[in-house]
C-alpha positions, 0 to 999 in steps of 0.5 A: 779390131779388124786390122789391116796393113797400109796396102790394104787400107790404100787398095780399100779406099783407092788411094796410094800408100803415100797418101796414107802416110801423108794423112798421118803426118797431117793428122788426118789419121791418128797414128796407127798401131804397129805390129812387132814387125813394124808394119802399120796396122789400121782399123775400120775407122781409118777406112772411114776417115779416108773415104770422108776426106776423098768424098770431101775433096770430091765436092771441092773442099780443101784439105785445110776445110776438111781439117775443120770438118773433121774437127767439128766431128770431133766436137760434141757441141757442134751442129748441122747448122755449122757444117750446112753454113760451110757447105753453103760457102763452098757452093757459092764459091763454086758457083763463082768458079763456074761463072769465071770458068764460063767467061774464060770459055766464051772469051776463048771461043771467041778467039778461036773463031777468029784465028786463021788456024792455018800455017800463017806466021804467028804475027798473024794470029789472032789469039797471040795478037789478042794476048799482046794487046792486054 
């Protein structure tokens, strides 16, 4: 076992030590062995798990969804189709979010275009007036 401390694991994976501790408490990482001094020691599998979590988060998966994905990696009966369905569902969710964000962007651009953007009182601000109208 290539043992490393929590600090080295954190530096290697680019997360903070509190994140590592949170992952332990939440069950994402197994409880590490401890040296006689009480220091936690991690193996290379901990690096893989933390990187898995961070990569999945970067793709928009929630910690709950990541728990499911990690559970699949531990399930000998799991297959690629199951993971692909989860990825497709996440993709649809992201596409829906992009549509909502695009609509928000269009509305804000329209509001900003008609705002006098000068030192008139707020009663003349088209953005504020729009919010009160809704």
